[in-house]
N, C-alpha and C positions, 0 to 999 in steps of 0.2 A: 231928557232926564237931567235934572239940576245937579250941579257938582256937589260933592260931599264937603261940608265945611270942615276946616282943619280942627283937629281936636275931637272930632266926633267918632263914635264907635268905641270909646273906652280904650284908646291906644296909649293913654298915659299910665305911668307907673304909680305905685302907692306914694302918698305924700310922706313927709318926714314924721308927721304926727302918727300916721298909720304904722310906720315902721317902729316908732316908739312904743305904741300899744302892742304890736306883735312881739317885740323884744321883752316887754314886761310880762306878757302872757306866757311866753316860752320860759323865761326865768322863773316865774311864779310856779309853773307846773313842775319844773325840775326841782325847785326849792321845796315844794310839798313832798315830793318823793324822797329827797335827801333828808328832810326833816322827819319824815316818818321812820326812815331807817335808823337815823341817829337817835331819835327819841325812843323808839322801841328798844334799841340796844341799851341805852342808859337806864330805861325803866327796868329792864330785865336784870341789869348789873347792880343798880343801886336802889331800886325800889321807886315807887311813884312819889313818895314824899307826902306832905300834908295836903296837897291839892287833889290827889287822886290820879288815876291812870289817864282818864280822858282829857282832863284839863292840862296835865303835864305834857301829854303827847300833842295836844292842840297848840300849846305854847311853842314847842319845838318846831312844829310844822309851820305855824304862822310866822315865826321869826325867821326861819330859813327861807320861806317863800318871799317874804318882804325883802330880805337882803339880796337874794338871787335875782328877783324881779327888778329891783332898783338898778343893780349894776348891769344887768343884761339890757335894760332899756337905755341906759346911758351909753353903753358900748355900741348898741345898734344905731343910735342916733349919731354918735361921733363917726362911726364908720361910713354912714351914708351921706354925711355932710361934707362933700368935696366939691371943688370948683371944676367947671367944665374943662378948663385948660389942663388941669392935672390929670383928668380922665383921658383926654386926647394924648397927652405926653406918654402916659402909661401904655395906651394902645399902640402908639408908634414904636415904643421901645420893645414891645412884644410881637411886632409883626414879623413875618417870615423874612429871613435874610435874602438879599439879592445875590443869587449864585452867579448869574451871568448878565452883565449890563445889556440893554437893548441894542446898542450899536454893534455888538458882536453877533447877534442873532442873524443879521443879514449876511455877514461873512460866512457863517456856518452853513446857512441854507444854500449859498452859491457853491460852497465846497461839496455839499451833498449832491448837487445836481450833476457834477462831473462824473 
């Protein structure tokens, strides 16, 4: 049986552009919901104005979705754009502390045998 080539099997993570799209979609969906809530509240309080209910509500929703989506896409891209050395340094800082160095393990096991 031949060896599996490296990179085969889909073991790579999403690219930066994929994460950008995912952030934009998440921000856009949150923005639509927030735009609907704020738009409906303002229409109830102040009336729809000369544009009508649907157009006013649509403007609130589209504006909020575009704003949230833009900032969420930027934030997701910035957060995932880090160097390998920084990731390794963070992992080393978060590793479990060494409670007992290895040279004392041998001494302890000799003591337990007595």
